[in-house]
C-alpha positions as CSV (number, residue, x, y, z in Angstrom):
1,M,-6.1,18.4,37.7
2,K,-3.8,19.5,34.8
3,N,-1.1,17.1,36.1
4,N,-3.5,14.2,36.3
5,F,-4.6,14.9,32.7
6,R,-1.0,14.9,31.6
7,K,-0.2,11.6,33.4
8,G,-3.3,10.0,31.8
9,F,-2.4,11.3,28.4
10,L,1.1,10.0,28.7
11,S,-0.1,6.6,29.8
12,I,-2.4,6.3,26.8
13,A,0.3,7.5,24.5
14,F,2.8,4.9,25.8
15,A,0.1,2.1,25.6
16,A,-0.7,3.1,22.0
17,L,3.0,3.1,21.1
18,A,3.5,-0.4,22.6
19,F,0.4,-1.6,20.7
20,L,1.7,-0.3,17.4
21,A,5.2,-1.6,18.0
22,A,4.2,-5.1,19.0
23,P,3.4,-6.4,15.4
24,A,6.7,-5.1,14.1
25,L,8.6,-6.8,16.9
26,A,6.7,-10.0,16.5
27,N,7.4,-10.1,12.7
28,A,11.0,-9.3,13.2
29,A,11.7,-12.9,14.3
30,A,10.1,-14.5,11.2
31,P,11.9,-17.4,9.5
32,A,13.8,-17.1,6.2
33,N,11.6,-16.0,3.3
34,A,10.8,-17.7,0.0
35,A,13.5,-15.7,-1.8
36,G,16.1,-17.4,0.5
37,N,17.1,-14.3,2.5
38,P,18.2,-15.2,6.0
39,A,15.9,-14.6,8.8
40,P,16.6,-11.4,10.7
41,E,17.9,-11.7,14.2
42,A,15.6,-10.9,17.1
43,G,14.9,-7.2,17.2
44,Q,15.9,-6.6,13.6
45,I,13.5,-5.8,10.8
46,S,13.8,-7.8,7.5
47,L,14.7,-6.0,4.3
48,E,11.3,-6.7,2.9
49,Q,9.7,-5.0,5.9
50,Q,12.0,-2.0,5.5
51,V,11.2,-1.7,1.8
52,R,7.5,-1.9,2.5
53,H,7.8,0.7,5.2
54,Q,9.7,3.1,2.9
55,L,7.2,2.8,0.1
56,V,4.0,3.3,2.2
57,M,5.6,6.3,3.9
58,L,6.1,8.2,0.6
59,P,4.1,11.5,0.8
60,W,2.6,11.3,-2.6
61,Y,1.5,7.6,-2.4
62,S,-2.3,7.5,-2.7
63,V,-5.3,5.3,-3.4
64,F,-4.7,5.9,-7.1
65,D,-1.2,4.4,-7.1
66,N,0.0,0.8,-6.9
67,L,3.5,0.1,-5.6
68,E,4.9,-3.4,-5.6
69,Y,8.4,-4.8,-4.8
70,Q,10.4,-8.0,-4.9
71,V,13.5,-8.6,-2.8
72,E,16.1,-11.0,-4.0
73,G,19.2,-10.9,-1.8
74,S,20.5,-7.3,-2.0
75,K,18.5,-6.5,-5.2
76,V,15.1,-4.8,-5.0
77,T,12.8,-4.7,-8.1
78,L,10.1,-2.0,-7.9
79,S,7.0,-2.3,-10.1
80,G,3.4,-1.0,-10.2
81,Q,1.7,2.2,-11.5
82,V,1.8,5.7,-10.3
83,V,0.0,8.9,-11.3
84,L,2.9,11.4,-10.4
85,P,6.4,11.0,-11.9
86,I,7.9,12.2,-8.7
87,L,6.5,9.1,-6.9
88,K,8.6,6.8,-9.2
89,S,11.8,8.7,-8.4
90,S,11.0,9.0,-4.7
91,A,10.3,5.3,-4.4
92,Y,13.7,4.6,-6.1
93,D,15.6,7.0,-3.8
94,A,13.9,5.7,-0.6
95,V,14.7,2.1,-1.3
96,R,18.2,2.7,-2.6
97,S,19.0,4.4,0.7
98,L,18.3,1.3,2.7
99,R,21.2,-0.6,4.3
100,G,21.6,-3.9,2.5
101,V,20.3,-2.7,-0.8
102,E,22.9,-2.8,-3.5
103,E,20.8,-2.6,-6.6
104,V,17.3,-1.2,-7.4
105,D,15.5,-2.1,-10.6
106,N,12.9,0.6,-11.0
107,Q,10.1,-0.8,-13.3
108,I,7.4,1.5,-12.0
109,E,5.1,2.8,-14.7
110,V,4.1,6.4,-14.7
111,L,0.5,6.6,-15.9
112,P,-0.3,9.2,-18.6
113,A,-1.8,12.5,-17.5
114,S,-5.4,12.6,-18.6
115,P,-8.4,14.5,-17.5
116,F,-10.5,11.6,-18.7
117,D,-8.7,9.2,-16.4
118,S,-8.8,11.6,-13.5
119,Q,-12.6,11.9,-13.9
120,I,-12.8,8.0,-13.8
121,R,-10.6,7.9,-10.7
122,R,-12.9,10.3,-8.8
123,E,-16.0,8.5,-9.9
124,A,-14.6,5.1,-9.1
125,Y,-13.5,6.2,-5.6
126,R,-17.0,7.5,-5.0
127,T,-18.8,4.5,-6.4
128,I,-16.7,1.9,-4.6
129,F,-16.2,3.4,-1.2
130,S,-19.7,4.9,-0.8
131,M,-20.9,1.2,-0.4
132,P,-21.1,0.7,3.4
133,Q,-19.6,-2.8,3.0
134,L,-16.5,-1.4,1.3
135,S,-16.0,2.0,3.1
136,K,-13.7,0.3,5.7
137,Y,-11.2,-0.2,2.9
138,S,-10.8,3.5,2.2
139,M,-9.7,4.4,5.8
140,G,-6.2,5.3,6.8
141,V,-3.3,6.9,4.9
142,N,-2.7,3.8,2.8
143,P,-6.1,2.3,1.9
144,D,-6.5,-1.4,1.3
145,I,-8.0,-1.0,-2.1
146,H,-6.1,0.9,-4.8
147,I,-7.8,2.2,-8.0
148,I,-5.6,2.2,-11.0
149,V,-6.9,3.9,-14.2
150,D,-4.9,3.7,-17.4
151,N,-6.5,5.1,-20.6
152,G,-10.0,4.3,-19.4
153,H,-9.1,0.8,-18.2
154,L,-9.7,0.4,-14.4
155,T,-7.8,-2.1,-12.3
156,L,-8.4,-2.8,-8.6
157,E,-5.3,-3.7,-6.6
158,G,-4.8,-4.5,-2.9
159,A,-6.4,-6.9,-0.4
160,V,-9.8,-7.4,1.1
161,L,-11.0,-9.6,4.0
162,N,-13.2,-12.0,2.1
163,Q,-14.4,-13.1,-1.4
164,T,-17.7,-11.3,-1.0
165,D,-15.9,-7.9,-0.6
166,K,-13.8,-8.7,-3.6
167,D,-16.8,-9.5,-5.7
168,V,-18.8,-6.4,-4.5
169,A,-15.8,-4.2,-5.3
170,G,-15.6,-5.6,-8.8
171,L,-19.3,-5.1,-9.3
172,R,-19.2,-1.5,-8.1
173,A,-16.1,-0.8,-10.4
174,N,-18.1,-2.1,-13.3
175,Q,-20.8,0.5,-12.6
176,V,-18.4,3.4,-13.1
177,P,-19.4,5.3,-16.3
178,N,-17.0,5.6,-19.2
179,V,-14.7,2.7,-18.2
180,F,-13.6,0.5,-21.0
181,S,-12.7,-2.5,-18.9
182,V,-12.4,-3.6,-15.3
183,T,-9.7,-6.0,-13.9
184,N,-10.2,-7.1,-10.3
185,N,-6.7,-8.1,-8.9
186,L,-7.8,-7.8,-5.3
187,R,-6.4,-10.6,-3.1
188,V,-8.4,-12.2,-0.3
189,Q,-6.4,-12.1,3.0
190,E,-5.9,-15.4,4.6
């Protein structure tokens, strides 16, 4: 019985691995991007995908941070906002270590440490993600909606499935107490 369990578990594990690897392999054969970088050969991962992977794998990257990047040839420009200074330097180091990257322009902004902003972050998280319609966006290690708070100003970054979810997230963010302004930069996925 123990052997049957092990075989069943291994079958499920291999199936899950194949399921997770399929999108990466399918995207590897994408055409040249808008920046003019050549299309990767079959089985290779583009530099954009490598940069994205490095950033989302950073251990301190959270729902309260926003990391963005732009790849132009062998130059990568990092931007966004982070709560912890170590995340800015870790993002730089992670991207700089990639093969094919010759220059990294690190324009990531470190948000000021503020108990007032921390309180708004916690309240915004609770207010937005307690809505059943929006709770799906908080799941996983790297949530789809990111909450950026800078000196009492709240910005929503990320992507949602439809315009209604974007609008509801903006309405919920406007209900957070002590917020001076709300900017809804959520993108609707196509």
